[in-house]
N, C-alpha and C positions, 0 to 999 in steps of 0.2 A: 399448658396454658389453655388448647383449645376444650379440654375436658371442663375447666372451671366456666369458661365463656358459656358453653353449653348448658351447665346447669343454672348460671346464673341468669341466663336468657330464659329458660323454661321455668325454673323455680320448682323443680320437682325432679327427682333423682331416677325415678323410673321412666318419665318421658324422655329425659337427657340422655339415659344409657340406651335407649332405643333409638334415639335420633343417630348415636355414635355407633350403634351396632357392638354394644358391649355389654358386659354382665354388670349389673347394680352394684353388687359387691366391690369389684374392682374398681368403679366408678366413683364410689364412697372412699375407696383407699387412695385413688391418686389424689383427692381434693383434700385428704387430711396431710397428705405427705406433702402438698405445696403450702397449707398453712404453715406446717411445721417448719419448712424451709423459709417462711417469709416471718414466721413468729407472731404472726396475727392470726386473729380469728375473722374469715372472711364470709362465713353462713351462719345463721342463727338458724338452727333445725329443731324442730319439734315434733311429735307424730303426727302432728296434721299438716304442717306448712313447712317450706324454707323461705327465708328471707334474707337479703344481702344487709351485712354489716357497713357502717360508712367505709371500711377499709375494702371491703368486697365490693362496692360501688366504684371508687376509685379503680381498682382492678380490672373492673369490667371494662371502664372507658378505655385505660390504658392496654388492656388486653385485645380489644377490638383491633386497635389501633397496630400493635404489633402483628396479630394475623394479617390484615390487609396487607400491611409491607411487605411480610413474609410472602404472601400470596404473589403480590406486583414483582418481587424477587424472583420467584421461580418462571413467572410468564416472561421476564426479561429475559432469564438465563434460557429458556428454551427456544425465544425467537432469536438470541444470540448464535445460537446453537445452527439454525437454519439460514443463517444471513448468506447473502450473496455479494462478494467481490468482484468488481469488473476492472482489471489491470490492463491499463493501455501502453503503447510504445511506439516511437519515432524509431522506424526502421534501424540503423546499426545501433541505437542507444540500449536496445534490450541485452545485446551480448550474451556472455555467459552468466551475468550477474540475474537478470528475470528468470532464466529455468531453475538455477540455484535456488533463489527467493522464494519461487512457488513451492519447490519440492520441500525447503525448510517449514515454509508456513502450514503446508498441508499435510505435514508429519505431527506440526504442534497443535494444529486447529483443522481435524479432520472433517468437521460437521459444515465447516464455512465451505460453499459452493464458489467456485473460481473463474472466472471467464475471461479471456485475452481478446484485445482487440488492437489493430493495428492504426496509428492514426496518421492522418494526411500532416506532411509537414506545415509546422506553423499554427495549425490550428488548436485552439484549448477551448473551442466551444463545449464539447464533452466533458472536459475536466471543470470548465466553470458552471456547466448546466449540471455537474453531478452524475451524468450518465457515466463516466469514467470516473473510477473512485482515487485511483493513484495512476500517474502515466512516467516509465522512463523517458526522460528526453536528455536533449543539448541544452537546455537552457540554462543562462546565468541566474544569480538570485537578484531578486529587486524586481521581479516582476508586478504588475498593476493589481492583477486579480486572482491570483493563484500565490500558492506559499510553493517556494522551490528549495530545494536542499541540495548542494552538490556530495555525492557520496563516493564519487570513483575520478580520476583523472589517468588518461591513456596516450601514449606517444601518437604522432600521425605519419602517416607513409602517404607515398606517393604511389597511385596505381597506373603503370606505364603499358602501352601495349608490348607484349613479350620481345618483339623484335627491336623495340626501341633502343638507341643507342646508349642510354643510359639504365636499361633494365637490368644489367648484370652487376650493377654498383653495390657497396654494401650499405653505404647510406649516401644522402645526399643533402645539399643546404639550399637554402632559398635562391642564392645567388646561381647556381645551378640550372635554375629553372627558368630564368630569365627570358630566353625566346621562345618559351612554351606557352600554348592557348591550354586553358582549364575548361574542364566541366563541372558545374556548380548545380547546386541544389538552387531553385528558386528564393530569389531574397524575399522572404515573406516577413511584412511588419510582425514583430514580436516573436519570430522564429528564431532568433540568435544566430545560430551560429554562420547560416551562409554570410551574410552581410560583415560578421566580425571577423572571418577568414578572408576575405577580400579586401577588408581594411588591412589587414596583417600583411597581405602579400605587397600592398602598396608600400607599405612602412618600409619592408625589404628593398624595396627600389623595383619591384617587379610592376609591368604595366597593368596587372589584372585583367588580362584579355580572356574574354568568357569566349569560348567557340559553340558551346552549348549548354541546356540547363535540363535537370532530368531531376524527377521527384522521387525515386527509389534507388536504392542501391543496385539492383539488377539494372535497372534503364543506364546508370551511370556506367557500370562495368561493361555494357554492349556496345556503347558510343567508344569507351576506351579500347576495348580490343578491336575494333573496327577503323582505330586510328584518327578519331576525331577530336581527341584531346588527351589531356591526363588530368588525373584528379587528385585533390587530397582527401585522404579518408582516415576515420581513425584504426589504430591498430587491430581493432577487435574485428573491421572488414576483411583484412587479411586470411584472419584465423576461420572466420565463418564462410568465407566466399572464396573459397581457392578456385582459381581457373587455370587450364595451361596456357591461354592465349593474353593472360594479364600477369605482370610481375607486380611486386610489391617492394618499395624500397622506404627506409625511413628516413625522414626529412628532420635531421637532428636541430635544428634552430626553428623550428615549428611550436605552436602554441601547443600545450597538449590538449587534448579533446576532453571535455566533461561530460559525465553522466551524472543526471542530475533526477530527483523525484519531484513532481509538481502534483498538487492537491489543491481542492477547494476547503480552507479551514471551516468554512460555513456548515459544508457537509463532512465535517469530523465525525467518524462514529469509531468504538470501542474496536472493532475489526478492523478498520482502515489505520488506525492508529498501531494495532499491533501486527498490519503487515509492513508499515513503515519501520518500525523497531526490528523486523525481520530481514528487511534489506539492508539497513544498515548495518547491521551484525555478518550479514553475507559479503557487503563490500570490505567492509573491515577485516574477514579474515582472508580475502582475496587480495589482499595489497601484500606487495614483495617486501619479505624480511629485511 
């Protein structure tokens, strides 16, 4: 197509051949082959000049459009190859899914640069503003300004000082924690889990005594280890934060902890959609059979 457009714009085979950096006989052969494929005459040729036929005029208009679209496609593809994704996460919500998703996505999209950012609990500003493309969170669906999709659920455990009277138990129920004081995350509007879990304790008849608040997993475990209280944590915390001074025991009647993805649909790009698909697939593959 670009051979024909060059001849149609120059109306001279010699100048068109020089513009395309090919031999004139080769250019003439390419144009004749195109005419044969289309079954129409595109150029009126005489020894003195070249003119477009009506069919040639139509093809010149359409050919310019097609070439412009092709160039735009190449630019978009190259831009996508140099894209950057910023993935956010809330503390324990990353678990093993985040590293596995990052590895799988990088293998499939090696040209996309990825950065990872830990988010403050309950803060969605970066997701809403587009500074973070996708975040691993504990949010429930139905948030006002972001799209949330739950991709996994995991058991919850209680973190206890290793010398606690219940530390050696294989499992516990809420009723057995009635006399305990809890260390929780701060209750931040929109953060989901802390307020939801306190409500859950009250439904089970616990007074919901809060001994202290801490924003990070490490802070919570330090307070637990020093005997300030106990804390309900997702099972992934036990896997990723093993400590000699903290024991983890499953709470069998506790609501399962959510792992969800959050993103701003207004900032959705092909690379973001691709990462969301990868995270879904990784989460599905990790589910117990």
